[in-house]
C-alpha atoms as one frame of an Amber mdcrd trajectory, in Angstrom:
protein
  93.082  67.267 149.498  94.240  66.176 152.939  97.672  64.693 153.390  98.057
  60.960 153.798  98.833  59.886 157.330 101.914  57.730 157.906 101.292  54.067
 158.548 103.309  54.170 161.763 103.673  57.199 164.012 106.734  56.606 166.131
 106.399  59.804 168.105 103.469  61.205 170.002 103.278  64.621 168.402 103.158
  67.636 170.674 101.839  70.313 168.361  98.260  71.334 168.912  95.787  71.190
 166.111  95.521  74.949 166.451  99.031  75.456 165.090  99.486  76.070 161.435
 101.694  73.979 159.216 104.134  76.865 158.924 104.563  76.926 162.696 105.083
  73.191 162.722 107.612  73.431 159.953 109.467  76.230 161.736 109.655  74.212
 164.892 110.684  70.934 163.335 114.451  71.680 163.331 114.265  72.398 167.046
 112.535  69.102 167.610 115.189  67.413 165.536 117.940  68.915 167.699 116.054
  68.080 170.886 117.123  64.446 170.737 120.755  65.483 170.742 120.303  67.733
 173.786 119.047  64.910 175.974 121.934  63.550 178.023 120.495  62.134 181.260
 120.356  58.400 181.829 118.614  56.091 184.271 120.617  56.923 187.406 121.026
  60.681 187.138 117.768  61.338 185.332 115.320  59.104 187.179 116.654  57.092
 190.131 118.330  59.887 192.084 115.581  62.535 191.652 112.884  60.004 192.552
 114.773  58.696 195.595 115.389  62.179 196.969 111.821  63.260 196.286 110.388
  60.202 198.051 112.753  60.347 201.022 112.535  64.128 201.595 112.295  64.798
 205.351 109.880  61.946 206.136 112.663  59.415 206.486 114.338  61.579 209.136
 111.392  63.052 211.032 108.375  60.735 210.679 109.642  57.149 210.892 109.603
  57.213 214.676 106.211  58.926 214.703 104.641  56.185 212.537 106.114  53.282
 214.554 105.467  54.926 217.928 101.793  55.572 217.207 100.840  52.595 215.034
 103.251  49.947 216.236 105.497  47.882 214.013 102.753  45.602 212.683 100.473
  48.416 211.599 103.435  50.490 210.360 104.507  47.681 208.014 100.860  47.249
 206.951 100.673  50.978 206.195 103.795  50.833 204.070 102.460  47.789 202.229
  99.131  49.481 201.442 100.804  52.761 200.464 103.328  51.082 198.224 100.696
  48.879 196.607  98.846  52.068 195.643 101.901  53.846 194.276 103.210  50.677
 192.605  99.964  50.369 190.672 100.493  53.953 189.531 104.127  53.227 188.647
 102.958  50.277 186.529 100.643  52.624 184.633 103.465  55.141 184.172 105.740
  52.397 182.882 103.103  51.123 180.468 102.389  54.549 178.975 106.031  55.575
 178.833 106.975  52.426 176.896 104.215  52.815 174.312 105.805  55.699 172.411
 108.410  58.406 172.538 107.890  60.896 175.372 108.492  64.606 175.245 108.819
  67.154 178.042 106.046  67.314 180.591 106.109  63.959 182.340 102.711  63.123
 183.792 101.060  65.962 181.873 102.375  64.646 178.574 101.199  61.110 179.329
  97.697  62.176 180.395  97.173  64.686 177.600  98.235  62.275 174.863  96.072
  59.496 176.292  92.944  61.290 177.535  93.036  64.341 175.286  93.751  68.044
 175.809  90.874  68.614 178.243  92.112  66.175 180.885  95.748  66.842 180.074
  95.437  70.627 180.214  93.451  70.689 183.443  95.743  68.194 185.164  98.789
  69.962 183.732  97.765  73.297 185.271  97.028  71.670 188.623 100.266  69.669
 188.510 102.203  72.834 187.746 100.735  74.734 190.699 101.190  71.697 192.957
 104.898  71.632 192.086 105.142  75.390 192.664 103.487  75.142 196.067 105.476
  72.003 196.882 108.729  73.819 196.186 107.664  76.707 198.418 106.545  74.240
 201.085 109.951  72.560 201.275 111.758  75.911 201.259 109.657  77.205 204.162
 110.068  73.926 206.005 113.816  74.188 205.580 113.786  77.810 206.757 111.778
  76.818 209.816 114.268  74.046 210.613 117.247  76.413 210.226 115.666  79.122
 212.376 114.727  76.532 215.016 118.310  75.291 215.156 120.223  78.540 214.739
 117.690  81.263 215.511 118.268  83.596 218.454 114.795  83.702 220.113 114.139
  80.022 220.801 115.222  76.497 220.101 113.211  73.476 219.110 113.742  69.797
 219.099 115.788  70.096 215.926 118.154  72.539 217.583 118.525  70.632 220.791
 121.657  68.957 219.488 123.460  72.293 219.222 124.781  74.519 221.910 123.197
  77.895 222.503 126.268  79.581 221.025 125.225  78.355 217.589 121.901  80.201
 217.682 123.032  83.410 216.041 120.560  83.982 213.180 117.961  86.731 213.621
 114.363  85.514 213.307 111.022  86.968 212.349 108.787  87.099 209.286 111.026
  89.260 207.094 114.184  87.420 208.128 112.491  84.096 207.338 111.406  85.492
 203.981 114.997  86.557 203.309 116.364  83.115 204.170 113.727  81.491 201.966
 114.549  83.816 199.077 118.251  82.988 199.340 117.600  79.246 199.385 115.128
  79.541 196.498 117.667  81.577 194.516 120.178  78.749 194.862 117.607  76.309
 193.497 116.720  78.772 190.744 120.270  79.217 189.517 120.867  75.464 189.491
 117.708  74.861 187.436 118.414  77.875 185.208 121.770  76.533 184.119 120.170
  73.312 182.921 119.214  69.745 183.648 122.810  68.536 183.675 123.801  70.873
 186.494 120.608  69.924 188.310 121.523  66.258 187.939 125.005  66.905 189.323
 123.628  68.924 192.238 121.116  66.226 193.100 123.886  63.644 192.882 125.890
  65.572 195.482 122.813  65.785 197.705 122.174  62.095 197.099 125.681  61.291
 198.351 125.034  63.362 201.471 121.683  61.711 202.156 123.176  58.272 201.521
 125.971  59.032 203.960 123.477  60.164 206.584 121.370  57.030 206.093 124.459
  54.863 206.348 125.353  56.633 209.598 121.831  56.081 210.929 121.898  52.362
 210.146 125.385  52.080 211.655 124.295  53.916 214.818 121.646  51.307 215.614
 124.438  48.719 215.896 127.277  50.801 217.376 125.805  53.414 219.721 125.659
  52.320 223.359 122.352  52.395 225.275 121.554  55.822 226.677 118.832  57.937
 228.194 117.197  60.432 225.843 115.640  63.590 227.259 112.224  64.206 225.762
 111.352  67.725 224.549 108.845  69.722 226.523 105.357  70.108 225.066 102.352
  72.082 226.268 100.104  69.273 224.961 101.628  66.681 227.296 100.917  66.518
 231.036 103.792  67.694 233.202 103.484  64.530 235.291 104.438  62.294 232.387
 107.967  61.012 232.019 110.549  63.433 230.642 113.101  60.858 229.530 113.195
  57.416 227.940 115.812  54.830 227.097 117.537  53.937 223.905 118.262  50.265
 224.608 120.047  49.205 221.488 118.719  46.183 219.623 116.733  44.280 222.240
 113.959  41.722 221.883 111.944  43.055 224.812 112.038  46.557 223.271 110.722
  45.122 219.994 107.915  43.302 221.797 106.850  46.557 223.445 106.556  48.284
 220.078 104.702  45.653 218.069 101.154  46.862 218.684  99.506  50.227 218.224
  99.273  52.827 220.991  97.674  55.986 219.579  98.113  59.105 221.712  97.996
  62.875 221.376 100.534  64.360 218.962 102.902  66.375 221.128 103.336  69.100
 218.469  99.669  69.732 217.589  97.607  68.299 220.425  95.571  66.223 217.960
  94.544  62.697 218.886  96.121  60.303 216.452  94.390  57.402 214.679  95.210
  54.903 211.949  93.842  57.286 209.278  95.772  60.357 210.462  99.057  58.484
 210.858  98.583  56.813 207.476  97.975  60.199 205.840 101.189  61.608 207.344
 103.185  58.553 206.315 101.767  58.579 202.779 103.203  62.051 202.160 106.602
  60.415 201.981 105.488  58.212 199.110 104.274  60.917 196.708 107.465  61.612
 194.808 107.268  58.933 192.148 106.861  61.455 189.289 110.178  63.249 189.913
 111.935  61.130 187.301 109.020  61.250 184.843 109.048  65.057 185.019 112.529
  64.940 183.468 111.250  63.049 180.402 112.265  65.897 178.093 115.884  65.692
 179.309 116.321  61.916 179.209 118.263  60.157 176.485 115.704  57.365 176.274
 112.604  58.053 178.404 110.935  54.771 177.460 113.941  52.893 178.813 114.885
  55.083 181.769 111.506  55.847 183.376 110.328  52.264 184.043 113.665  50.998
 185.308 114.569  54.087 187.288 111.173  54.567 188.924 110.763  50.912 189.910
 114.308  50.879 191.338 113.632  53.994 193.414 110.284  52.667 194.700 111.794
  49.334 195.728 114.769  51.041 197.417 112.614  53.403 199.476 110.248  50.583
 200.481 113.120  48.477 201.817 114.685  51.490 203.547 111.474  52.553 205.292
 110.740  49.039 206.557 114.303  48.452 207.776 114.317  51.763 209.640 110.946
  50.914 211.179 112.210  47.528 212.340 115.436  48.946 213.803 113.645  51.834
 215.534 111.050  49.480 217.064 113.831  47.146 218.273 116.001  49.809 219.961
 113.856  52.732 221.204 111.240  52.767 223.907 107.835  53.971 222.765 107.961
  57.426 224.501 111.024  58.305 222.402 109.205  57.422 219.198 106.012  59.225
 220.188 107.459  62.412 221.681 110.727  63.097 219.861 110.567  63.324 216.074
 114.302  64.068 215.909 115.317  61.013 217.907 117.587  59.805 215.085 119.913
  62.700 215.854 119.970  61.910 219.560 121.092  58.312 218.955 123.450  59.009
 216.047 127.192  58.606 216.102 127.444  62.297 215.200 124.146  64.088 215.975
 124.535  67.083 213.594 124.730  64.650 210.665 120.975  63.994 210.773 120.291
  67.722 210.649 122.511  67.957 207.569 120.485  65.153 206.001 117.234  66.980
 206.761 118.517  70.188 205.192 119.897  68.378 202.134 116.754  66.357 201.461
 114.543  69.423 201.879 116.735  71.396 199.473 116.643  68.567 196.951 112.861
  68.261 197.165 112.439  72.006 196.636 114.749  71.877 193.617 112.959  68.833
 192.202 109.565  70.547 192.467 110.904  73.733 190.890 112.398  72.021 187.845
 109.327  69.773 187.590 107.045  72.817 187.533 109.148  74.447 184.813 109.030
  71.335 182.622 105.248  71.041 182.945 104.822  74.749 182.132 107.090  74.394
 179.109 105.076  71.412 177.835 101.806  73.337 178.302 103.168  76.296 176.372
 104.396  74.100 173.503 100.973  72.502 173.142  99.368  75.940 172.818  96.269
  74.922 174.791  95.883  78.414 176.231  96.622  80.450 173.148  99.196  83.209
 173.558  98.955  83.310 177.353 101.931  80.968 177.740 103.741  81.938 174.552
 106.766  83.410 176.364 107.240  80.208 178.356 108.267  78.413 175.132 111.566
  80.300 174.977 114.605  78.097 175.395 118.354  78.573 175.468 120.656  77.281
 172.768 121.177  74.141 174.794 117.418  73.566 174.934 116.869  74.590 178.562
 113.434  76.291 178.972 114.796  79.192 180.981 111.625  81.259 180.563 109.566
  78.505 182.202 112.128  78.209 184.987 111.957  81.972 185.530 108.143  81.987
 185.621 108.088  79.047 188.052 110.635  80.763 190.294 108.586  83.962 190.393
 105.455  82.049 191.385 107.303  80.152 194.122 108.653  83.471 195.395 105.117
  84.847 195.528 103.971  81.817 197.514 106.830  82.374 199.970 105.220  85.669
 200.971 102.356  83.650 202.449 104.671  82.487 205.207 103.056  79.421 206.753
 101.808  76.780 204.364  99.960  74.396 206.645  96.785  74.605 204.533  98.674
  74.329 201.252 100.631  71.280 202.433  97.514  69.106 202.465  96.171  70.217
 199.110  99.580  69.747 197.443  99.548  66.069 198.366  95.937  65.742 197.229
  96.718  67.264 193.822  99.625  64.864 193.409  97.259  61.995 194.196  94.747
  63.376 191.689  97.484  63.382 189.056  98.363  59.785 189.921  94.697  58.795
 189.658  94.513  60.347 186.198  97.655  58.533 185.078  95.980  55.278 186.100
  92.804  56.413 184.335  94.780  57.124 181.158  96.323  53.662 181.204  92.959
  52.062 181.991  91.302  53.897 179.112  94.030  52.803 176.700  93.692  49.218
 177.883  89.890  49.208 177.638  89.926  50.836 174.212  91.833  47.808 172.879
  93.560  50.007 170.316  95.991  47.971 168.183  98.672  50.645 168.582  98.635
  50.371 172.384 101.218  47.656 172.874 103.717  48.863 175.510 106.886  46.878
 176.005 106.212  46.942 179.762 103.552  44.292 180.281 103.307  44.003 184.085
  99.928  45.697 184.247  96.275  44.935 183.630  93.058  46.858 183.937  92.881
  45.487 187.489  96.100  47.272 188.505  94.895  50.507 186.919  91.548  50.304
 188.700  93.229  49.529 192.015  95.534  52.504 191.534  92.604  54.834 190.797
  90.603  53.661 193.805  93.624  53.788 196.083  94.493  57.356 195.098  90.904
  58.530 195.500  90.559  56.879 198.918  93.791  58.492 200.077  92.642  61.890
 198.839  89.491  61.775 200.941  91.342  60.198 203.850  93.797  63.090 203.998
  91.176  65.821 203.641  87.733  65.298 202.131  87.087  69.032 201.613  90.333
  69.579 199.727  89.651  66.425 197.687  86.215  67.663 196.602  87.639  71.110
 195.835  90.485  69.679 193.722  88.167  67.465 191.682  85.735  70.368 191.155
  88.575  72.650 190.044  89.842  69.995 187.633  86.366  69.596 186.116  86.034
  73.375 185.763  89.352  73.590 183.911  88.336  70.605 181.811  85.143  72.315
 180.656  86.922  75.598 179.941  89.526  73.883 177.771  86.840  71.778 176.077
  84.811  74.806 175.010  87.572  77.405 174.572  90.671  75.400 173.682  91.823
  74.485 170.174  91.205  71.140 168.503  94.221  68.880 168.975  95.622  66.295
 166.604  96.755  63.908 169.337  93.817  61.561 169.032  91.016  61.303 171.557
  90.786  58.225 173.768  87.061  58.946 174.129  86.630  58.147 170.444  88.416
  54.816 170.851  86.309  53.931 173.911  83.095  54.929 172.159  84.042  52.827
 169.142  84.760  49.857 171.373  81.425  50.118 173.187  79.371  50.910 170.084
  80.777  47.909 168.252  79.927  45.679 171.191  76.357  46.943 171.463  75.797
  46.899 167.712  76.640  43.221 167.732  74.091  42.761 170.517  71.429  44.647
 168.518  69.851  41.604 166.868  67.466  42.388 163.995  65.699  39.089 164.677
  64.518  40.496 167.990  62.940  43.623 166.508  59.374  44.212 167.645  56.741
  46.592 166.407  56.222  48.213 169.817  59.844  49.359 169.878  59.781  50.745
 166.346  61.280  54.174 165.770  61.951  56.182 162.596  65.419  55.680 161.149
  65.760  58.235 158.430  67.915  58.529 155.333  67.487  62.079 154.018  68.811
  62.580 150.503  70.355  66.018 150.105  71.404  67.365 146.729  72.810  70.657
 148.041  72.665  71.554 151.744  72.425  75.236 150.898  68.793  74.863 149.849
  67.748  72.215 152.399  68.454  73.760 155.815  64.782  73.863 156.824  64.185
  70.224 155.887  67.396  69.040 157.563  66.497  70.691 160.868  62.890  69.466
 160.696  63.882  65.840 160.115  66.219  66.090 163.101  63.082  66.559 165.241
  61.178  63.800 163.476  63.764  61.065 164.005  62.725  60.519 167.693  66.121
  59.278 168.980  66.444  57.093 165.903  69.089  56.876 163.244  69.430  60.000
 161.119  71.655  59.952 158.045  72.303  62.709 155.541  72.890  61.054 152.179
  74.388  62.610 149.073  75.140  61.231 145.621  78.082  62.659 143.706  77.808
  61.889 140.015  80.813  60.267 138.414  82.867  57.090 138.280  85.881  56.189
 140.353  87.615  54.890 137.216  87.743  58.435 135.886  89.430  59.899 138.982
  92.920  59.527 140.487  91.568  59.152 144.026  88.377  59.065 146.055  86.751
  62.497 145.584  84.430  61.987 148.576  87.110  61.729 151.246  87.809  65.438
 151.400  84.094  66.331 151.213  83.329  64.934 154.640  84.895  67.930 156.388
  82.326  70.316 154.938  79.430  67.991 155.707  80.558  67.441 159.286  81.000
  71.191 159.696  77.415  71.575 158.491  76.201  69.047 161.071  78.026  70.949
 163.816  76.691  74.295 162.655  73.061  73.153 162.487  73.467  71.371 165.843
  71.777  68.207 164.618  72.430  64.587 165.560  73.098  63.026 162.208  75.574
  60.851 160.365  76.848  61.619 156.888  77.034  59.037 154.112  78.287  59.984
 150.657  78.510  57.842 147.562  79.812  58.078 144.030  77.591  56.758 141.218
  76.869  57.278 137.538  73.242  58.246 138.322  71.265  59.530 141.278  69.039
  56.452 141.230  72.024  54.091 141.397  73.539  56.174 144.200  70.342  56.083
 146.276  70.164  52.328 145.778  73.732  52.021 147.057  72.968  54.101 150.127
  69.806  52.158 150.916  71.747  48.906 150.653  74.844  49.809 152.660  73.885
  52.556 155.132  73.926  51.467 158.771  75.012  48.389 160.715  73.014  45.455
 162.005  69.803  46.690 163.596  70.632  50.329 162.897  69.620  50.746 159.277
  67.358  53.344 157.686  63.734  52.287 157.416  62.470  55.548 155.917  63.707
  57.374 152.837  63.062  61.119 152.697  63.306  62.984 149.385  62.832  66.589
 148.501  59.907  67.178 146.168  60.360  67.288 142.413  58.929  70.663 141.382
  59.914  73.880 139.680  60.453  75.996 142.813  63.727  77.922 142.437  66.239
  76.784 145.084  67.323  79.331 147.685  70.629  79.628 149.501  69.988  79.465
 153.263  73.651  79.195 154.232  74.724  82.465 152.653  75.819  84.952 155.356
  74.447  82.643 158.069  77.327  80.205 158.551  80.171  81.579 160.606  82.903
  78.970 160.765  86.690  79.104 160.930  88.315  79.427 157.511  89.414  75.810
 157.482  85.780  74.725 157.862  84.194  77.326 155.628  81.204  76.387 153.533
  81.424  79.458 151.343  84.930  79.567 149.939  87.947  77.485 149.017  91.068
  77.822 151.142  93.932  76.256 149.198  96.609  74.079 150.650  99.793  76.169
 150.663 101.915  73.176 149.826  99.977  71.549 146.992  97.669  74.367 145.955
  94.662  72.071 146.243  91.723  73.016 148.450  91.923  71.758 152.014  88.139
  71.614 152.366  85.774  71.587 149.390  82.868  73.960 149.711  79.234  73.309
 148.835  78.558  74.601 145.329  76.157  77.425 144.754  72.496  76.541 144.368
  71.275  75.577 140.931  70.131  78.399 138.698  66.366  78.244 138.169  66.828
  78.294 134.369  69.221  75.360 134.289  67.828  71.825 133.844  67.784  69.412
 136.736  70.247  66.567 136.894  67.417  64.079 137.420  64.318  63.451 135.281
  60.760  62.762 136.431  60.951  59.084 135.563  64.179  58.591 137.521  62.719
  60.424 140.511  59.641  58.171 140.642  61.871  55.146 140.048  63.753  56.031
 143.244  60.443  55.957 145.143  59.588  52.606 143.602  63.024  51.173 144.418
  62.711  52.176 148.077  59.271  50.558 148.370  60.618  47.376 146.759  63.339
  47.337 149.423  60.710  47.562 152.149  61.490  51.182 153.019  58.896  53.791
 153.920  59.002  56.847 151.664  58.371  60.487 152.520  58.364  63.374 150.040
  59.001  66.775 151.593  57.634  69.835 149.803  57.843  73.589 150.486  60.284
  73.182 153.344  62.191  76.084 151.882  59.408  78.076 153.575  59.991  76.347
 156.920  61.985  78.173 159.592  62.033  76.265 162.846  62.753  79.244 165.076
  60.005  81.344 163.530  57.419  78.528 163.479  57.968  77.350 167.039  58.358
  80.880 168.347  55.124  82.012 166.747  53.351  78.946 168.095  54.341  79.824
 171.640  53.481  83.505 171.407  50.170  83.472 169.501  47.165  83.559 171.798
  44.372  85.034 169.665  40.897  83.558 169.154  39.164  82.209 166.077  36.143
  79.996 165.538  38.485  77.042 166.086  39.498  78.262 169.533  42.952  79.309
 170.696  45.435  79.779 167.885  48.746  78.064 168.397  50.965  75.523 166.681
  49.054  73.009 164.559  49.984  69.855 162.654  47.362  68.686 160.162  46.868
  65.013 159.242  44.910  63.774 156.209  44.995  59.960 156.464  42.770  59.261
 153.436  44.264  58.353 150.089  42.874  61.462 148.376  44.018  60.384 144.922
  42.125  57.102 145.260  38.718  58.074 146.726  37.329  54.598 145.980  40.219
  52.680 147.577  38.308  51.700 150.682  38.494  52.602 154.370  40.588  55.334
 155.929  42.811  53.115 158.012  45.461  50.957 156.371  49.163  50.393 156.962
  50.081  53.627 155.219  47.507  55.636 157.199  48.774  54.245 160.495  52.358
  55.013 159.516  51.326  58.576 158.721  49.617  58.878 162.120  52.692  57.460
 163.844  55.024  60.013 162.237  52.766  62.873 163.281  52.596  61.498 166.824
  56.395  61.090 166.963  56.795  64.739 165.954  54.316  65.801 168.623  56.234
  63.916 171.330  59.459  65.788 170.755  60.209  68.570 173.211  60.227  71.314
 170.577  56.815  70.291 169.206  55.150  69.255 172.467  52.946  72.390 172.412
  51.652  71.609 168.934  48.085  70.372 168.470  47.285  67.534 166.073  44.270
  67.994 163.810  43.035  64.860 162.053  40.703  65.385 159.100  38.370  62.538
 158.153  36.707  62.919 154.764  33.129  61.577 154.675  30.045  62.084 152.550
  27.531  64.246 154.406  24.586  62.190 153.261  26.224  58.871 154.028  24.743
  56.633 156.682  28.169  55.605 157.982  29.418  59.073 158.962  28.750  58.804
 162.706  29.900  55.228 162.760  33.196  56.072 161.041  33.834  58.991 163.378
  33.193  56.850 166.458  35.390  54.118 165.068  38.210  56.574 164.415  38.006
  58.114 167.898  38.087  54.656 169.477  41.160  53.774 167.429  42.952  56.975
 168.495  42.153  56.211 172.119  43.510  52.672 171.832  46.648  53.997 170.155
  47.130  56.648 172.873  47.114  59.477 170.330  45.770  62.860 171.276  44.292
  64.566 168.221  41.409  66.873 167.399  39.177  64.965 164.955  37.327  67.006
 162.328  34.831  65.477 159.920  35.156  66.989 156.443  32.242  66.729 154.052
  33.520  66.243 150.543  30.324  65.304 148.722  30.884  67.920 146.025  34.447
  66.763 145.414  33.468  63.130 145.106  30.542  64.062 142.906  32.929  65.960
 140.645  35.048  62.850 140.376  32.095  60.594 139.590  30.362  62.862 137.089
  33.311  64.221 135.156  35.788  61.470 135.638  35.014  58.968 132.976  35.375
  60.144 129.388  38.033  62.802 129.923  40.410  60.682 131.905  40.794  58.219
 129.105  42.270  61.042 127.054  44.501  62.438 129.794  45.831  59.119 131.026
  46.440  57.740 127.556  48.065  54.371 128.040  47.714  54.451 131.882  44.115
  53.346 132.261  45.046  50.138 134.045  47.346  51.868 136.465  44.914  54.690
 137.194  41.672  52.803 137.416  40.205  55.510 139.648  40.412  57.942 136.710
  40.958  61.099 138.755  41.041  64.327 136.785  42.975  67.495 137.258  39.735
  69.233 138.198  39.129  66.682 140.906  42.666  67.065 142.266  42.325  70.865
 142.225  39.086  70.484 144.168  40.823  68.272 146.750  43.632  70.788 147.019
  41.110  73.608 147.589  39.379  71.467 150.213  42.645  71.009 152.124  43.439
  74.712 151.967  39.937  75.683 153.121  40.428  73.616 156.275  43.748  75.204
 157.092  42.555  77.983 159.389  44.716  78.775 161.241  47.490  77.628 158.876
  49.332  74.576 160.198  53.089  74.417 160.608  53.236  71.087 158.745  50.766
  68.906 156.860  50.906  65.123 156.574  49.289  63.696 153.429  48.840  60.172
 152.153  51.228  59.324 149.286  49.860  56.578 147.015  52.176  53.943 145.627
  53.565  54.679 142.161  52.027  52.716 139.289  53.656  49.563 138.047  53.742
  50.899 134.487  56.834  53.070 134.137  55.187  55.013 131.299  52.771  56.436
 133.890  55.464  57.863 136.164  55.168  61.344 134.692  51.370  61.366 135.131
  51.733  60.055 138.704  54.148  62.822 139.619  51.835  65.354 137.971  48.930
  64.257 140.196  51.015  64.410 143.381  52.212  67.859 142.346  48.664  69.167
 141.914  47.545  67.602 145.187  50.212  69.325 147.312  50.406  72.615 145.430
  50.559  75.774 147.607  49.937  73.869 150.845  53.012  75.096 152.651  55.453
  72.661 154.329  54.007  69.246 153.536  55.091  65.643 154.010  53.617  63.108
 151.582  54.003  59.786 153.337  53.838  56.229 152.078  54.324  53.551 154.726
  54.899  49.886 153.974  55.678  48.481 157.438  53.389  48.145 160.463  54.528
  50.555 163.160  51.655  50.699 165.696  50.415  48.145 168.196  47.974  48.169
 171.082  49.759  45.341 172.936  51.851  45.921 176.016
């Protein structure tokens, strides 16, 4: 018996459904100690890492570029649009982070717990590699800046502030790789020691960057006007000016920088535009997850992440706009357009800006490295990739995932061998944007699902903000590079499918199920039974199954017959709830759902507990379905003496926890986790239901207005063999090409004097056969309709013409065959009277037609004689049971003789009109 779930789950669990309870139990003490290891607060854990990650080198090298190309008005507009996009994402992060306790993994943890392991795992892998490449990108950028300033061969605009005597470092590929390795090793050792040392290191860097920014702001007010020499560029005409003025804060300088003036970028030769400048500027805004990545090291992530991230976003927004305003008010446009390091040239101490560039680049590299390690550690704990990431789960005594840090460092080192990362730089930003879009999607899905347990304490969000964040991130992705955007989305979808089909089942809860429930409930309420119409009728089947082991053929066949309608597998367990300590059906659902998955059918399962089968079927007919989705057809297996066969033995290959063949006990309680289906009934043992009760079930269904179908000999039906043989057989007989046939006998053969061939039941029978024929699997089958007539009758041609006209009006394609049954009818008329009064003792009123066993045998022989080639399925008319309950046994006896040895047969009794010729 499954364990009872707690009423309130305070923590979003991180163990995968693939882990055993022993593994969970072994890891629980570590999780209990994890809370004590978390020591970072809002400032050190979130604000400082996010500020440094968002500032990076953009604040020092690209502010002038943005204002010089786009002008102050468009620059402020760009910052507004960019920060609206990231603020929408921050709102989503805040909402998710305040809806439950967070563990390590940051964005990955939020997405995986909201959207499921497929989205979470795919985004987690991409986020991990984006952090790895981002760390390498900042390291290489820092190396390039150092070599440009201190390298022997040449100097760049960054090194122009130093004298030539400072350029003493050897340069070249291997030297650059050495410098990068040394810088990466520093980051590695800081992250290896732990999050506290990382927080202290970033705090030191934060003080340096703050000092540099303070010096920059002070310089705008204190430095005297001067002439700035512009760096030489091969992309700029030699005739253009080589110097420009720093004027200090002047109104006329501001007026000259208000409007856009897009020119060629002096470093790349590319013509700038609003889109290209916006893409460059937006790179400085993609560090909002730096604090969230530290969620596993925060004392209170739900408190720290919202406050710290919003503080950092607001601070950077104000800083960027103030710098833009001051730069536009003090520097002529040529300085802004052709000297990215102009802040050093106008600073009170020029080398200070270079120190700020180096510090911010080092901090960004460190932030990406520790972020990558935390994401990898979270992926390994969730066991989405089996044992591939098992080693990454190793932690130190203090809880630091040193194995994940080591693996991340090795991958960054491998990326450093690539040297230049111009192509990777674009895709790193795009992957970050894809992660942000998925965070917004996760929050949107939670909001739309309207789950009662989604009630975050942060309420400054709606589905509008989530949608705006998603659209903004996607637009920016394609604006930066459409090819990389398409490639990233395709790679994410590929990972998603791989995890979906190969990954374990998680126990986190699937948002898709909540969304489906929300939509299904809405549409079920819109499905008004008062608006039902005959032309939109479809079979909605309740198939009663005593033991699935002996009913595989029938279950798979009815899955084809349902024609996109409702299909329910019903089962009655005998007993009373008063006699049991708990609901015995709850644990049975696992086996039934495993059966549905194994047979690959689209069916629901409905189980009931009753003191008799008849009472249980009544319950199911009353309560199964919702609104307009209720069964209209009851399907029963036939009541005969055929020994049941086990069709699941040695054919079902399921994991042990879903086995249908054995009991796997719960190690804690000793009770079975999943009940198995019992063995099939021994042929010598009596049935649990009597003939009278069986016929009473048919009568009850008809009283409830349900159509009834009795399925016989479907133990002989094998869908693969039948349909395969129908496609392969191409021999000739007197009937023509042999293939797959479905035979239809619309006449009430047990009541030869009941009147015409076409009544409600006959039309229902024709409709079921036509529905089967329209399914893809049975589309190659040929319908054969047999019309019984007397050869000497004057109405034979008229009846045939009438039937063909009806089939044409009903758009049914069937081969009509006229069957002469004069001898059978004569047998009924001549021998019927005296003997039947003896056989049907007491049932004369109910069986006024007085059919004999000889007559029924003759009808049975007639059906068999017209079965060349043998059909896959036969449809026969099932007469209504007699009103006299004492005649139930005789009624069942007649139906048994009629369908004996006919192969898979459906005896159909329809009570509702299902066919119309109207549009």
